[in-house]
N, C-alpha and C positions, 0 to 999 in steps of 0.2 A: 777893549780890555775887560778882563775878568777879575772879580774879586769874591771868591765864593760862589754864591748863586747869583750874584749881581753881574751884569753885563753893561758896559757903557759903550756907546757907539758915538764917534765924533766924525762928522763930515764937514767938509770945507768947500763948498761949491764955488766954482770960478776963482779960487785963491792960488796965489803963486806958489809953485812947488816949495815945501819946507816952511811955510808960514803957517799961521793959525787964524788968518783972515777968514771972514764970513762964517764963523764957528756956528755949527748946528749940532746939538747933543741929544742923544736919546738914552734911556736907562730903562732895562729890563730886569726882572727877577725870574730867573729861568727855572728855579725849582717849583714855582707856581704857575710860569707862563712859558713852557719850552718853545712855543711857537712865536714868541715876541708879538703878540697881539695887543698887549696893553703898556703904552709907553709911560714910564713913571717919573721922568725928570721934574716936572712941576710939581709932583706929589712928595719928591724926596730931594729937596733942593740942597741940603747939607751933604748927603751921601754923593749926589752928582757932583758938587764943587769938589769934594774931597777926592774922588776919583779922578776928576779932570785934572786937578792940580798934580796928583801922582803921574798920570801919563804924560804931562807937560814936563815934569822933572826927569822921568825916564827919557824922554825924546832929547832933552837938553844933554843929558849925561852921554847918550850914545853919539851926539855930534862931535863929542871931543876926541873919539877914537874912531870915527867913520873911516872908510877908505872909498875913494872914488870907483864908481860902478860904470863900465861903459854903457853908454845909452841910458844913463840915469836910473830911475826906478825899473 
């Protein structure tokens, strides 16, 4: 997810499809670190939490109008 120069990356290793189990988040500031070398989630916990909340809200809203896709993702 992007918000201005900030990029939030969320991974869910070994999670059931469509779940948020095993959540692992990373945060980068692309205007200062375009190569995504410095992970900032621990240094920016409020921004990380805010962006994660926005991402989850977006996901929930898209599930209300989703259409089935042959073969899943």
